[in-house]
C-alpha positions, 0 to 999 in steps of 0.5 A: 742333271738338276732334280735327279739322283744317280745310284751306281747299280754296282752300289746297291748291290754290293757288286765290285766295280769295273773301273780303275783300282790302284793296286795298293788299295782293297775294295771297300765291301759296301752295299745299300738299302733305298726306302722310297717313300712317296717323293723321298728317297732315302739311301743308307749306305752300308761299308765295312772298314778297318781301322789302323789296328786291323779292327774292323766296324761297319759305317753307315751313312743316310743319304735324303733326297727329295724330288722337286715338283714343278710348280703347276702352270698358271691358268691362262688369262680369260679373254675379254667378255668371256667368263673364266672356267669354274674350279 
């Protein structure tokens, strides 16, 4: 899946996943914001975390992705005696 960036829709909305979560683990409240400008996507992931003392804080992780454009194909060589098209 080279050249692709996948985001779980539940991550974008904060909806809880339907996947397996061990009973001893509480789900981490989170959501993300996407900033798309041309071929650049910046994802800000916000998570509410609780430390060992029960203090809650919000962590923000920034993930950037730039879409790679395929190089333009080289023009076909002109046939012998036929001029190349003007650019």
